[in-house]
C-alpha positions in Angstrom: -147.3 -13.2 -39.5 -145.3 -15.6 -37.5 -141.7 -14.7 -36.5 -140.2 -17.0 -38.8 -141.9 -14.9 -41.5 -140.7 -11.7 -40.1 -137.2 -12.9 -40.0 -137.0 -13.5 -43.1 -138.5 -11.0 -45.1 -136.7 -7.7 -42.6 -133.2 -8.7 -43.9 -133.7 -8.5 -47.3 -136.3 -5.0 -46.7 -134.0 -3.5 -44.8 -131.2 -4.4 -47.4 -133.6 -2.8 -50.4 -133.8 -0.3 -48.8 -130.5 0.4 -48.0 -129.1 0.3 -51.9 -132.1 2.7 -52.5 -130.9 4.8 -49.7 -126.9 4.3 -51.7 -128.0 4.5 -55.2 -130.1 8.1 -53.8 -126.2 9.0 -52.9 -124.3 8.1 -55.6 -126.6 9.0 -59.1 -125.9 12.2 -58.5 -121.8 11.4 -58.7 -121.2 9.5 -61.0 -123.3 12.1 -63.5 -120.8 14.4 -62.3 -118.2 12.3 -62.9 -118.9 11.0 -66.8 -119.2 15.2 -67.5 -115.7 15.7 -65.8 -114.0 12.5 -67.6 -115.1 13.5 -71.2 -112.8 16.6 -69.9 -110.0 14.6 -68.6 -109.9 12.0 -71.0 -108.2 15.3 -73.0 -105.8 16.7 -70.3 -102.8 15.4 -68.9 -103.5 15.8 -65.4 -103.9 11.8 -63.8 -107.0 10.7 -63.8 -108.7 9.5 -60.6 -111.4 7.5 -60.0 -113.4 6.6 -57.2 -114.9 3.1 -56.8 -115.7 0.8 -53.9 -115.3 -2.6 -53.4 -117.3 -5.6 -53.1 -116.7 -5.0 -49.6 -118.0 -1.2 -49.9 -114.6 0.0 -49.5 -114.0 3.3 -51.4 -111.1 2.5 -53.9 -109.4 5.5 -55.8 -107.7 4.1 -58.8 -105.3 6.7 -60.6 -104.4 6.4 -64.7 -100.8 8.7 -65.1 -101.3 9.8 -68.7 -97.8 10.1 -69.0 -97.0 6.5 -68.8 -100.5 4.5 -69.0 -100.2 3.3 -65.5 -103.1 2.6 -63.2 -102.4 2.7 -59.7 -105.2 1.7 -56.9 -105.3 3.2 -53.2 -107.1 2.5 -50.5 -107.3 5.9 -48.9 -108.0 9.5 -50.0 -104.1 10.2 -48.4 -102.4 7.6 -50.0 -103.8 9.1 -52.8 -103.3 12.4 -52.0 -99.6 12.0 -51.3 -99.3 9.8 -55.0 -100.5 13.0 -57.1 -98.3 15.6 -54.8 -95.2 13.9 -55.2 -95.6 12.7 -59.0 -96.7 16.2 -59.6 -93.3 17.1 -57.7 -91.5 15.2 -59.9 -90.6 12.5 -57.5 -91.8 9.6 -58.8 
């Protein structure tokens, strides 16, 4: 294998390995979220879904069951503040 072959194949293999590792970490969480979502549908509590955007940044989607509005936050802290304000009736 020459240097050019090594250089072109290594990143793809590293990326595949990273994706496989990420999927192994995320898959159990997705399974748990699926079972939790069934419980949340019947609830009057806000629904929170944690997702990942195209830049691999964690984002939080919140659905308010009272008015059906959806909100998106880029930090857990901002999400918690919004949820707390809603619980206290400040929103």
